[in-house]
N, CA, C and O atoms as a GROMACS GRO file, in nm:
protein
  600
    1MET      N    1  26.569  22.990  12.967
    1MET     CA    2  26.500  23.082  13.127
    1MET      C    3  26.633  22.927  13.215
    1MET      O    4  26.653  22.807  13.196
    2THR      N    5  26.690  23.040  13.313
    2THR     CA    6  26.777  22.985  13.375
    2THR      C    7  26.690  22.980  13.469
    2THR      O    8  26.587  23.047  13.473
    3ARG      N    9  26.754  22.846  13.604
    3ARG     CA   10  26.586  22.833  13.663
    3ARG      C   11  26.636  22.903  13.833
    3ARG      O   12  26.607  22.845  13.938
    4GLN      N   13  26.727  23.058  13.824
    4GLN     CA   14  26.682  23.172  13.923
    4GLN      C   15  26.582  23.237  13.861
    4GLN      O   16  26.515  23.306  13.937
    5ALA      N   17  26.547  23.237  13.736
    5ALA     CA   18  26.459  23.282  13.647
    5ALA      C   19  26.278  23.242  13.643
    5ALA      O   20  26.175  23.307  13.625
    6ILE      N   21  26.316  23.088  13.673
    6ILE     CA   22  26.202  23.024  13.639
    6ILE      C   23  26.129  23.074  13.820
    6ILE      O   24  26.022  23.135  13.822
    7VAL      N   25  26.213  23.034  13.974
    7VAL     CA   26  26.171  23.037  14.088
    7VAL      C   27  26.116  23.210  14.077
    7VAL      O   28  26.018  23.258  14.134
    8SER      N   29  26.204  23.272  13.996
    8SER     CA   30  26.117  23.413  14.038
    8SER      C   31  26.038  23.462  13.999
    8SER      O   32  26.004  23.574  14.035
    9LEU      N   33  25.945  23.356  13.858
    9LEU     CA   34  25.899  23.396  13.803
    9LEU      C   35  25.721  23.346  13.860
    9LEU      O   36  25.608  23.394  13.845
   10ILE      N   37  25.792  23.196  13.946
   10ILE     CA   38  25.686  23.163  14.025
   10ILE      C   39  25.687  23.237  14.163
   10ILE      O   40  25.574  23.245  14.209
   11SER      N   41  25.739  23.267  14.206
   11SER     CA   42  25.773  23.360  14.319
   11SER      C   43  25.688  23.506  14.304
   11SER      O   44  25.588  23.527  14.372
   12GLY      N   45  25.739  23.604  14.207
   12GLY     CA   46  25.645  23.692  14.174
   12GLY      C   47  25.490  23.671  14.092
   12GLY      O   48  25.402  23.752  14.064
   13THR      N   49  25.502  23.534  14.070
   13THR     CA   50  25.321  23.574  14.060
   13THR      C   51  25.251  23.434  14.149
   13THR      O   52  25.151  23.396  14.087
   14LEU      N   53  25.276  23.350  14.271
   14LEU     CA   54  25.194  23.419  14.400
   14LEU      C   55  25.254  23.465  14.503
   14LEU      O   56  25.253  23.429  14.621
   15PHE      N   57  25.329  23.585  14.424
   15PHE     CA   58  25.311  23.687  14.502
   15PHE      C   59  25.193  23.800  14.522
   15PHE      O   60  25.149  23.867  14.616
   16GLY      N   61  25.154  23.775  14.301
   16GLY     CA   62  25.061  23.872  14.320
   16GLY      C   63  24.888  23.845  14.334
   16GLY      O   64  24.782  23.899  14.364
   17ALA      N   65  24.967  23.684  14.276
   17ALA     CA   66  24.759  23.656  14.314
   17ALA      C   67  24.765  23.650  14.473
   17ALA      O   68  24.664  23.700  14.522
   18GLY      N   69  24.831  23.614  14.542
   18GLY     CA   70  24.841  23.648  14.710
   18GLY      C   71  24.813  23.779  14.771
   18GLY      O   72  24.790  23.786  14.891
   19LEU      N   73  24.815  23.888  14.690
   19LEU     CA   74  24.775  24.043  14.710
   19LEU      C   75  24.658  24.021  14.620
   19LEU      O   76  24.571  24.085  14.679
   20ALA      N   77  24.601  23.968  14.512
   20ALA     CA   78  24.480  23.979  14.431
   20ALA      C   79  24.363  23.952  14.553
   20ALA      O   80  24.287  24.038  14.598
   21VAL      N   81  24.374  23.754  14.609
   21VAL     CA   82  24.331  23.758  14.662
   21VAL      C   83  24.348  23.764  14.831
   21VAL      O   84  24.310  23.686  14.919
   22SER      N   85  24.414  23.876  14.836
   22SER     CA   86  24.395  23.957  15.017
   22SER      C   87  24.308  24.024  14.935
   22SER      O   88  24.219  23.945  14.904
   23GLY      N   89  24.291  24.124  14.888
   23GLY     CA   90  24.194  24.237  14.844
   23GLY      C   91  24.270  24.364  14.899
   23GLY      O   92  24.205  24.464  14.930
   24MET      N   93  24.439  24.361  14.914
   24MET     CA   94  24.478  24.455  14.860
   24MET      C   95  24.589  24.502  14.800
   24MET      O   96  24.690  24.549  14.852
   25ILE      N   97  24.552  24.479  14.647
   25ILE     CA   98  24.470  24.593  14.519
   25ILE      C   99  24.347  24.607  14.522
   25ILE      O  100  24.275  24.551  14.438
   26ASP      N  101  24.296  24.689  14.625
   26ASP     CA  102  24.190  24.698  14.621
   26ASP      C  103  24.178  24.870  14.696
   26ASP      O  104  24.164  24.902  14.815
   27PRO      N  105  24.189  24.940  14.595
   27PRO     CA  106  24.231  25.121  14.676
   27PRO      C  107  24.157  25.162  14.789
   27PRO      O  108  24.178  25.248  14.874
   28ALA      N  109  24.057  25.074  14.769
   28ALA     CA  110  23.890  25.102  14.872
   28ALA      C  111  23.908  25.052  14.974
   28ALA      O  112  23.876  25.125  15.068
   29ARG      N  113  23.959  24.924  15.012
   29ARG     CA  114  23.997  24.846  15.036
   29ARG      C  115  24.133  24.900  15.111
   29ARG      O  116  24.137  24.900  15.234
   30VAL      N  117  24.228  24.939  15.045
   30VAL     CA  118  24.355  24.981  15.176
   30VAL      C  119  24.308  25.148  15.224
   30VAL      O  120  24.352  25.197  15.328
   31ARG      N  121  24.235  25.205  15.152
   31ARG     CA  122  24.157  25.341  15.204
   31ARG      C  123  24.132  25.311  15.310
   31ARG      O  124  24.212  25.362  15.388
   32ALA      N  125  24.012  25.214  15.385
   32ALA     CA  126  23.963  25.169  15.471
   32ALA      C  127  24.031  25.126  15.594
   32ALA      O  128  23.989  25.159  15.705
   33PHE      N  129  24.165  25.032  15.573
   33PHE     CA  130  24.254  25.004  15.652
   33PHE      C  131  24.334  25.100  15.704
   33PHE      O  132  24.395  25.071  15.807
   34LEU      N  133  24.346  25.192  15.664
   34LEU     CA  134  24.432  25.343  15.700
   34LEU      C  135  24.315  25.412  15.754
   34LEU      O  136  24.341  25.464  15.862
   35ASP      N  137  24.179  25.432  15.709
   35ASP     CA  138  24.150  25.538  15.858
   35ASP      C  139  24.068  25.477  15.933
   35ASP      O  140  23.950  25.455  15.908
   36VAL      N  141  24.139  25.443  16.048
   36VAL     CA  142  24.194  25.426  16.179
   36VAL      C  143  23.996  25.492  16.222
   36VAL      O  144  23.976  25.420  16.320
   37GLY      N  145  23.920  25.539  16.212
   37GLY     CA  146  23.828  25.616  16.213
   37GLY      C  147  23.715  25.512  16.209
   37GLY      O  148  23.714  25.389  16.220
   38ALA      N  149  23.604  25.618  16.187
   38ALA     CA  150  23.502  25.456  16.136
   38ALA      C  151  23.443  25.373  16.079
   38ALA      O  152  23.377  25.280  16.124
   39THR      N  153  23.480  25.425  15.898
   39THR     CA  154  23.554  25.345  15.822
   39THR      C  155  23.659  25.208  15.831
   39THR      O  156  23.680  25.110  15.760
   40TRP      N  157  23.696  25.244  15.921
   40TRP     CA  158  23.822  25.131  15.994
   40TRP      C  159  23.821  25.001  15.894
   40TRP      O  160  23.729  25.034  15.820
   41ASP      N  161  23.855  24.905  15.858
   41ASP     CA  162  23.861  24.772  15.807
   41ASP      C  163  24.004  24.689  15.827
   41ASP      O  164  24.086  24.669  15.737
   42PRO      N  165  24.014  24.644  15.964
   42PRO     CA  166  24.065  24.562  15.950
   42PRO      C  167  24.194  24.465  15.904
   42PRO      O  168  24.317  24.452  15.910
   43THR      N  169  24.067  24.408  15.853
   43THR     CA  170  24.131  24.254  15.705
   43THR      C  171  24.278  24.292  15.675
   43THR      O  172  24.365  24.206  15.691
   44LEU      N  173  24.318  24.452  15.619
   44LEU     CA  174  24.488  24.426  15.581
   44LEU      C  175  24.574  24.409  15.747
   44LEU      O  176  24.687  24.367  15.770
   45ALA      N  177  24.505  24.443  15.808
   45ALA     CA  178  24.633  24.381  15.947
   45ALA      C  179  24.653  24.212  15.969
   45ALA      O  180  24.751  24.154  16.014
   46PHE      N  181  24.506  24.148  15.915
   46PHE     CA  182  24.510  24.028  15.933
   46PHE      C  183  24.567  23.922  15.846
   46PHE      O  184  24.582  23.801  15.865
   47VAL      N  185  24.606  24.031  15.705
   47VAL     CA  186  24.643  24.017  15.517
   47VAL      C  187  24.804  23.982  15.597
   47VAL      O  188  24.858  23.873  15.580
   48MET      N  189  24.869  24.098  15.690
   48MET     CA  190  25.037  24.142  15.698
   48MET      C  191  25.013  24.051  15.833
   48MET      O  192  25.022  23.934  15.796
   49GLY      N  193  25.004  24.052  15.886
   49GLY     CA  194  25.012  23.964  16.063
   49GLY      C  195  25.008  23.749  15.984
   49GLY      O  196  25.063  23.650  16.032
   50GLY      N  197  24.934  23.761  15.880
   50GLY     CA  198  24.937  23.625  15.819
   50GLY      C  199  25.054  23.580  15.744
   50GLY      O  200  25.103  23.467  15.753
   51ALA      N  201  25.109  23.701  15.646
   51ALA     CA  202  25.300  23.685  15.592
   51ALA      C  203  25.356  23.708  15.750
   51ALA      O  204  25.435  23.621  15.787
   52LEU      N  205  25.350  23.729  15.769
   52LEU     CA  206  25.486  23.728  15.900
   52LEU      C  207  25.537  23.546  15.885
   52LEU      O  208  25.650  23.498  15.887
   53ILE      N  209  25.373  23.466  15.866
   53ILE     CA  210  25.444  23.330  15.953
   53ILE      C  211  25.530  23.240  15.840
   53ILE      O  212  25.616  23.153  15.855
   54PRO      N  213  25.457  23.310  15.695
   54PRO     CA  214  25.567  23.219  15.656
   54PRO      C  215  25.738  23.253  15.606
   54PRO      O  216  25.830  23.172  15.589
   55MET      N  217  25.737  23.412  15.590
   55MET     CA  218  25.820  23.486  15.633
   55MET      C  219  25.985  23.446  15.760
   55MET      O  220  26.102  23.415  15.735
   56VAL      N  221  25.911  23.468  15.882
   56VAL     CA  222  25.988  23.401  16.045
   56VAL      C  223  26.042  23.260  15.955
   56VAL      O  224  26.160  23.266  15.920
   57ALA      N  225  25.967  23.137  15.916
   57ALA     CA  226  25.957  22.996  15.856
   57ALA      C  227  26.128  23.032  15.786
   57ALA      O  228  26.243  22.995  15.810
   58ALA      N  229  26.078  23.101  15.714
   58ALA     CA  230  26.186  23.172  15.568
   58ALA      C  231  26.308  23.164  15.640
   58ALA      O  232  26.385  23.068  15.641
   59TRP      N  233  26.325  23.311  15.721
   59TRP     CA  234  26.422  23.333  15.808
   59TRP      C  235  26.512  23.223  15.887
   59TRP      O  236  26.633  23.226  15.906
   60VAL      N  237  26.438  23.146  15.919
   60VAL     CA  238  26.469  23.047  16.012
   60VAL      C  239  26.585  22.912  15.871
   60VAL      O  240  26.699  22.868  15.859
   61PHE      N  241  26.442  22.905  15.796
   61PHE     CA  242  26.492  22.824  15.711
   61PHE      C  243  26.664  22.873  15.622
   61PHE      O  244  26.735  22.775  15.597
   62VAL      N  245  26.724  23.015  15.578
   62VAL     CA  246  26.762  23.080  15.495
   62VAL      C  247  26.899  23.116  15.635
   62VAL      O  248  27.021  23.128  15.619
   63ARG      N  249  26.854  23.121  15.708
   63ARG     CA  250  27.073  23.061  15.830
   63ARG      C  251  27.104  22.982  15.821
   63ARG      O  252  27.225  22.979  15.842
   64ARG      N  253  27.052  22.870  15.792
   64ARG     CA  254  27.071  22.751  15.864
   64ARG      C  255  27.121  22.685  15.670
   64ARG      O  256  27.210  22.602  15.652
   65ARG      N  257  27.065  22.727  15.593
   65ARG     CA  258  27.200  22.736  15.493
   65ARG      C  259  27.320  22.808  15.431
   65ARG      O  260  27.341  22.924  15.467
   66MET      N  261  27.397  22.751  15.345
   66MET     CA  262  27.549  22.851  15.388
   66MET      C  263  27.496  22.946  15.208
   66MET      O  264  27.535  23.054  15.164
   67ARG      N  265  27.434  22.881  15.171
   67ARG     CA  266  27.417  22.979  15.050
   67ARG      C  267  27.315  22.957  14.980
   67ARG      O  268  27.258  22.858  15.026
   68PRO      N  269  27.238  23.019  14.849
   68PRO     CA  270  27.046  23.008  14.839
   68PRO      C  271  27.081  22.924  14.756
   68PRO      O  272  27.180  22.900  14.687
   69VAL      N  273  26.963  22.873  14.776
   69VAL     CA  274  26.860  22.724  14.655
   69VAL      C  275  26.968  22.742  14.481
   69VAL      O  276  27.059  22.675  14.431
   70VAL      N  277  26.884  22.883  14.434
   70VAL     CA  278  26.924  22.921  14.310
   70VAL      C  279  27.019  23.041  14.224
   70VAL      O  280  27.013  23.119  14.130
   71ALA      N  281  27.131  22.980  14.358
   71ALA     CA  282  27.206  23.208  14.335
   71ALA      C  283  27.382  23.141  14.389
   71ALA      O  284  27.384  23.022  14.420
   72SER      N  285  27.461  23.189  14.394
   72SER     CA  286  27.543  23.180  14.418
   72SER      C  287  27.568  23.246  14.535
   72SER      O  288  27.683  23.221  14.570
   73GLU      N  289  27.507  23.326  14.619
   73GLU     CA  290  27.521  23.373  14.741
   73GLU      C  291  27.421  23.455  14.754
   73GLU      O  292  27.340  23.492  14.669
   74PHE      N  293  27.432  23.490  14.893
   74PHE     CA  294  27.318  23.563  14.916
   74PHE      C  295  27.328  23.703  14.925
   74PHE      O  296  27.424  23.765  14.970
   75HIS      N  297  27.212  23.755  14.875
   75HIS     CA  298  27.188  23.869  14.849
   75HIS      C  299  27.160  23.997  14.919
   75HIS      O  300  27.097  24.074  14.846
   76LEU      N  301  27.184  24.039  15.020
   76LEU     CA  302  27.153  24.096  15.158
   76LEU      C  303  27.132  24.259  15.166
   76LEU      O  304  27.228  24.326  15.128
   77PRO      N  305  27.028  24.319  15.207
   77PRO     CA  306  27.097  24.470  15.160
   77PRO      C  307  27.202  24.509  15.328
   77PRO      O  308  27.242  24.450  15.428
   78ALA      N  309  27.205  24.662  15.259
   78ALA     CA  310  27.310  24.682  15.382
   78ALA      C  311  27.206  24.769  15.465
   78ALA      O  312  27.114  24.847  15.439
   79THR      N  313  27.257  24.726  15.557
   79THR     CA  314  27.231  24.866  15.701
   79THR      C  315  27.280  24.925  15.759
   79THR      O  316  27.382  24.919  15.827
   80THR      N  317  27.147  25.049  15.718
   80THR     CA  318  27.216  25.214  15.727
   80THR      C  319  27.128  25.274  15.836
   80THR      O  320  27.024  25.220  15.874
   81PRO      N  321  27.167  25.368  15.876
   81PRO     CA  322  27.113  25.441  15.988
   81PRO      C  323  26.990  25.481  15.932
   81PRO      O  324  26.958  25.464  15.814
   82ILE      N  325  26.892  25.557  16.056
   82ILE     CA  326  26.832  25.652  16.003
   82ILE      C  327  26.842  25.809  15.944
   82ILE      O  328  26.897  25.896  16.012
   83ASP      N  329  26.810  25.824  15.871
   83ASP     CA  330  26.843  25.965  15.780
   83ASP      C  331  26.733  26.059  15.764
   83ASP      O  332  26.622  26.025  15.807
   84THR      N  333  26.749  26.168  15.711
   84THR     CA  334  26.665  26.258  15.665
   84THR      C  335  26.600  26.154  15.511
   84THR      O  336  26.500  26.082  15.505
   85ARG      N  337  26.704  26.183  15.405
   85ARG     CA  338  26.601  26.073  15.330
   85ARG      C  339  26.532  25.946  15.359
   85ARG      O  340  26.428  25.923  15.296
   86LEU      N  341  26.565  25.877  15.428
   86LEU     CA  342  26.520  25.768  15.440
   86LEU      C  343  26.385  25.794  15.525
   86LEU      O  344  26.279  25.743  15.489
   87ILE      N  345  26.393  25.872  15.634
   87ILE     CA  346  26.271  26.004  15.695
   87ILE      C  347  26.210  26.032  15.571
   87ILE      O  348  26.121  25.954  15.538
   88GLY      N  349  26.238  26.124  15.497
   88GLY     CA  350  26.120  26.162  15.398
   88GLY      C  351  26.114  26.104  15.234
   88GLY      O  352  26.048  26.170  15.153
   89GLY      N  353  26.171  26.004  15.199
   89GLY     CA  354  26.124  25.902  15.121
   89GLY      C  355  25.971  25.801  15.154
   89GLY      O  356  25.864  25.783  15.097
   90ALA      N  357  26.043  25.751  15.287
   90ALA     CA  358  25.928  25.715  15.364
   90ALA      C  359  25.786  25.744  15.463
   90ALA      O  360  25.713  25.662  15.518
   91SER      N  361  25.781  25.857  15.462
   91SER     CA  362  25.705  25.982  15.426
   91SER      C  363  25.639  25.963  15.323
   91SER      O  364  25.531  25.905  15.334
   92LEU      N  365  25.693  26.016  15.175
   92LEU     CA  366  25.600  25.977  15.006
   92LEU      C  367  25.551  25.906  15.040
   92LEU      O  368  25.432  25.906  15.073
   93PHE      N  369  25.623  25.823  15.042
   93PHE     CA  370  25.544  25.603  15.058
   93PHE      C  371  25.438  25.664  15.089
   93PHE      O  372  25.368  25.725  15.009
   94GLY      N  373  25.419  25.654  15.204
   94GLY     CA  374  25.321  25.678  15.311
   94GLY      C  375  25.199  25.770  15.299
   94GLY      O  376  25.095  25.762  15.365
   95ILE      N  377  25.230  25.858  15.204
   95ILE     CA  378  25.158  25.963  15.155
   95ILE      C  379  25.086  25.899  15.009
   95ILE      O  380  24.963  25.897  15.011
   96GLY      N  381  25.144  25.855  14.906
   96GLY     CA  382  25.145  25.829  14.813
   96GLY      C  383  25.029  25.717  14.835
   96GLY      O  384  24.911  25.740  14.811
   97TRP      N  385  25.063  25.629  14.871
   97TRP     CA  386  25.013  25.514  14.984
   97TRP      C  387  24.864  25.553  15.024
   97TRP      O  388  24.768  25.505  14.965
   98GLY      N  389  24.855  25.624  15.105
   98GLY     CA  390  24.742  25.643  15.171
   98GLY      C  391  24.667  25.729  15.027
   98GLY      O  392  24.549  25.695  15.026
   99LEU      N  393  24.691  25.811  14.928
   99LEU     CA  394  24.628  25.887  14.870
   99LEU      C  395  24.568  25.771  14.741
   99LEU      O  396  24.475  25.788  14.663
  100ALA      N  397  24.620  25.703  14.748
  100ALA     CA  398  24.608  25.604  14.650
  100ALA      C  399  24.592  25.537  14.643
  100ALA      O  400  24.558  25.502  14.530
  101GLY      N  401  24.594  25.485  14.698
  101GLY     CA  402  24.556  25.318  14.818
  101GLY      C  403  24.680  25.207  14.732
  101GLY      O  404  24.650  25.088  14.747
  102LEU      N  405  24.760  25.220  14.680
  102LEU     CA  406  24.845  25.158  14.625
  102LEU      C  407  24.967  25.192  14.656
  102LEU      O  408  25.012  25.301  14.690
  103CYS      N  409  25.030  25.063  14.637
  103CYS     CA  410  25.212  25.053  14.642
  103CYS      C  411  25.241  25.011  14.548
  103CYS      O  412  25.163  24.980  14.458
  104PRO      N  413  25.411  24.994  14.544
  104PRO     CA  414  25.417  24.948  14.394
  104PRO      C  415  25.395  24.813  14.363
  104PRO      O  416  25.346  24.787  14.253
  105GLY      N  417  25.423  24.718  14.445
  105GLY     CA  418  25.358  24.541  14.417
  105GLY      C  419  25.205  24.519  14.383
  105GLY      O  420  25.154  24.449  14.296
  106PRO      N  421  25.145  24.601  14.482
  106PRO     CA  422  24.934  24.624  14.449
  106PRO      C  423  24.934  24.666  14.323
  106PRO      O  424  24.866  24.627  14.228
  107ALA      N  425  25.061  24.797  14.334
  107ALA     CA  426  24.957  24.879  14.138
  107ALA      C  427  25.007  24.800  14.072
  107ALA      O  428  24.946  24.812  13.966
  108ILE      N  429  25.092  24.709  14.057
  108ILE     CA  430  25.208  24.610  13.948
  108ILE      C  431  25.059  24.481  13.897
  108ILE      O  432  24.985  24.453  13.803
  109ALA      N  433  25.084  24.450  14.004
  109ALA     CA  434  24.958  24.328  14.041
  109ALA      C  435  24.780  24.397  14.004
  109ALA      O  436  24.698  24.305  14.009
  110ALA      N  437  24.725  24.515  13.976
  110ALA     CA  438  24.578  24.548  13.973
  110ALA      C  439  24.629  24.604  13.869
  110ALA      O  440  24.578  24.715  13.874
  111LEU      N  441  24.718  24.601  13.748
  111LEU     CA  442  24.763  24.593  13.588
  111LEU      C  443  24.659  24.494  13.582
  111LEU      O  444  24.548  24.547  13.577
  112ALA      N  445  24.656  24.387  13.582
  112ALA     CA  446  24.542  24.324  13.550
  112ALA      C  447  24.410  24.281  13.571
  112ALA      O  448  24.358  24.184  13.515
  113ILE      N  449  24.362  24.352  13.648
  113ILE     CA  450  24.219  24.361  13.749
  113ILE      C  451  24.170  24.516  13.671
  113ILE      O  452  24.059  24.508  13.621
  114ARG      N  453  24.250  24.678  13.652
  114ARG     CA  454  24.168  24.797  13.686
  114ARG      C  455  24.321  24.830  13.645
  114ARG      O  456  24.415  24.847  13.724
  115PRO      N  457  24.324  24.835  13.503
  115PRO     CA  458  24.444  24.859  13.459
  115PRO      C  459  24.461  25.021  13.420
  115PRO      O  460  24.555  25.083  13.372
  116ILE      N  461  24.333  25.058  13.460
  116ILE     CA  462  24.360  25.219  13.385
  116ILE      C  463  24.427  25.266  13.495
  116ILE      O  464  24.548  25.248  13.514
  117PRO      N  465  24.355  25.324  13.568
  117PRO     CA  466  24.408  25.314  13.712
  117PRO      C  467  24.570  25.315  13.785
  117PRO      O  468  24.649  25.395  13.834
  118ALA      N  469  24.555  25.152  13.751
  118ALA     CA  470  24.655  25.129  13.736
  118ALA      C  471  24.765  25.164  13.696
  118ALA      O  472  24.856  25.208  13.765
  119LEU      N  473  24.764  25.143  13.549
  119LEU     CA  474  24.886  25.238  13.486
  119LEU      C  475  24.919  25.382  13.505
  119LEU      O  476  25.020  25.435  13.459
  120ILE      N  477  24.826  25.445  13.579
  120ILE     CA  478  24.850  25.654  13.601
  120ILE      C  479  24.963  25.587  13.696
  120ILE      O  480  25.084  25.603  13.678
  121PHE      N  481  24.873  25.468  13.859
  121PHE     CA  482  24.940  25.522  13.960
  121PHE      C  483  25.117  25.470  13.921
  121PHE      O  484  25.213  25.521  13.980
  122CYS      N  485  25.137  25.326  13.776
  122CYS     CA  486  25.237  25.305  13.771
  122CYS      C  487  25.351  25.390  13.735
  122CYS      O  488  25.467  25.403  13.773
  123LEU      N  489  25.241  25.463  13.611
  123LEU     CA  490  25.379  25.577  13.499
  123LEU      C  491  25.439  25.692  13.651
  123LEU      O  492  25.551  25.713  13.697
  124GLY      N  493  25.314  25.739  13.687
  124GLY     CA  494  25.371  25.828  13.796
  124GLY      C  495  25.511  25.731  13.945
  124GLY      O  496  25.566  25.789  14.037
  125MET      N  497  25.521  25.610  13.916
  125MET     CA  498  25.549  25.556  13.989
  125MET      C  499  25.735  25.522  13.926
  125MET      O  500  25.844  25.487  13.969
  126ALA      N  501  25.688  25.550  13.841
  126ALA     CA  502  25.790  25.533  13.666
  126ALA      C  503  25.911  25.663  13.679
  126ALA      O  504  26.021  25.683  13.629
  127VAL      N  505  25.832  25.728  13.765
  127VAL     CA  506  25.870  25.900  13.671
  127VAL      C  507  25.989  25.947  13.799
  127VAL      O  508  26.106  25.986  13.785
  128GLY      N  509  25.890  25.923  13.950
  128GLY     CA  510  25.965  25.951  14.051
  128GLY      C  511  26.116  25.807  14.042
  128GLY      O  512  26.235  25.830  14.063
  129PHE      N  513  26.061  25.684  14.010
  129PHE     CA  514  26.182  25.641  14.022
  129PHE      C  515  26.294  25.656  13.940
  129PHE      O  516  26.411  25.624  13.960
  130ALA      N  517  26.207  25.743  13.784
  130ALA     CA  518  26.370  25.775  13.671
  130ALA      C  519  26.420  25.942  13.816
  130ALA      O  520  26.532  25.965  13.862
  131LEU      N  521  26.279  26.024  13.849
  131LEU     CA  522  26.381  26.147  13.945
  131LEU      C  523  26.469  26.089  14.041
  131LEU      O  524  26.545  26.179  14.078
  132PHE      N  525  26.491  25.993  14.094
  132PHE     CA  526  26.566  26.010  14.259
  132PHE      C  527  26.699  25.921  14.174
  132PHE      O  528  26.791  25.880  14.245
  133ARG      N  529  26.703  25.901  14.066
  133ARG     CA  530  26.808  25.834  13.967
  133ARG      C  531  26.921  25.945  13.939
  133ARG      O  532  27.043  25.940  13.953
  134MET      N  533  26.829  26.053  13.891
  134MET     CA  534  26.926  26.164  13.913
  134MET      C  535  26.947  26.297  14.002
  134MET      O  536  26.950  26.417  13.972
  135LEU      N  537  26.963  26.214  14.150
  135LEU     CA  538  27.038  26.258  14.208
  135LEU      C  539  27.155  26.202  14.231
  135LEU      O  540  27.202  26.093  14.200
  136PRO      N  541  27.223  26.360  14.334
  136PRO     CA  542  27.351  26.291  14.311
  136PRO      C  543  27.386  26.130  14.394
  136PRO      O  544  27.272  26.113  14.438
  137PRO      N  545  27.437  26.050  14.427
  137PRO     CA  546  27.423  25.932  14.469
  137PRO      C  547  27.491  26.033  14.646
  137PRO      O  548  27.556  26.134  14.674
  138GLN      N  549  27.427  25.930  14.709
  138GLN     CA  550  27.514  26.039  14.897
  138GLN      C  551  27.671  25.908  14.909
  138GLN      O  552  27.683  25.791  14.871
  139THR      N  553  27.722  25.959  14.946
  139THR     CA  554  27.892  25.937  15.050
  139THR      C  555  27.847  25.897  15.123
  139THR      O  556  27.735  25.912  15.171
  140GLN      N  557  27.954  25.818  15.155
  140GLN     CA  558  27.944  25.684  15.308
  140GLN      C  559  27.928  25.809  15.408
  140GLN      O  560  27.821  25.815  15.468
  141GLY      N  561  28.036  25.925  15.436
  141GLY     CA  562  28.014  26.004  15.491
  141GLY      C  563  27.906  26.080  15.533
  141GLY      O  564  27.865  26.112  15.645
  142GLU      N  565  27.851  26.111  15.368
  142GLU     CA  566  27.680  26.178  15.367
  142GLU      C  567  27.612  26.043  15.444
  142GLU      O  568  27.552  26.093  15.539
  143ARG      N  569  27.598  25.937  15.448
  143ARG     CA  570  27.495  25.810  15.481
  143ARG      C  571  27.530  25.888  15.618
  143ARG      O  572  27.438  25.963  15.652
  144HIS      N  573  27.637  25.886  15.700
  144HIS     CA  574  27.624  25.849  15.823
  144HIS      C  575  27.645  26.035  15.890
  144HIS      O  576  27.698  26.062  15.998
  145GLY      N  577  27.601  26.117  15.812
  145GLY     CA  578  27.542  26.264  15.854
  145GLY      C  579  27.669  26.349  15.860
  145GLY      O  580  27.647  26.463  15.900
  146LEU      N  581  27.848  26.310  15.820
  146LEU     CA  582  27.941  26.306  15.793
  146LEU      C  583  27.955  26.435  15.647
  146LEU      O  584  27.899  26.404  15.542
  147GLN      N  585  28.034  26.579  15.655
  147GLN     CA  586  28.055  26.637  15.615
  147GLN      C  587  28.164  26.524  15.521
  147GLN      O  588  28.266  26.489  15.580
  148ALA      N  589  28.133  26.462  15.353
  148ALA     CA  590  28.282  26.443  15.247
  148ALA      C  591  28.391  26.559  15.269
  148ALA      O  592  28.397  26.682  15.278
  149ALA      N  593  28.449  26.481  15.272
  149ALA     CA  594  28.665  26.559  15.271
  149ALA      C  595  28.610  26.582  15.069
  149ALA      O  596  28.562  26.511  14.980
  150ARG      N  597  28.656  26.722  15.085
  150ARG     CA  598  28.637  26.754  14.895
  150ARG      C  599  28.826  26.802  14.889
  150ARG      O  600  28.878  26.836  14.782
   0.00000   0.00000   0.00000
């Protein structure tokens, strides 16, 4: 096992444990957080806020480095403009999160605690990933709202 794989495994395990301990893999708690009416549970707001502290420290640390500790270079996502695909995907994510009380990370962690409901969610998520891969790729021009030259 490579050093990068070991660090990834430790990071993923720590992330999953954090999700479990914080209650973010409990669909009822997530739904109570999303219901800002009478049953609103602010606990997850504190969890999310608490997650910002180590993330800010990590970004300060990363900006001072020339390269990652266990990789040859940084792989940062490209910045893309807000478009209909992004809004549509974010909307689908939010609807799914609200209905199921799960999103990808917590769903995978929930496989250890509530395997049947989490497995149903993960199978649906896998189908969604497969359907997305079947869509034609966007060209740079389409990404910026321009017609691709043909």
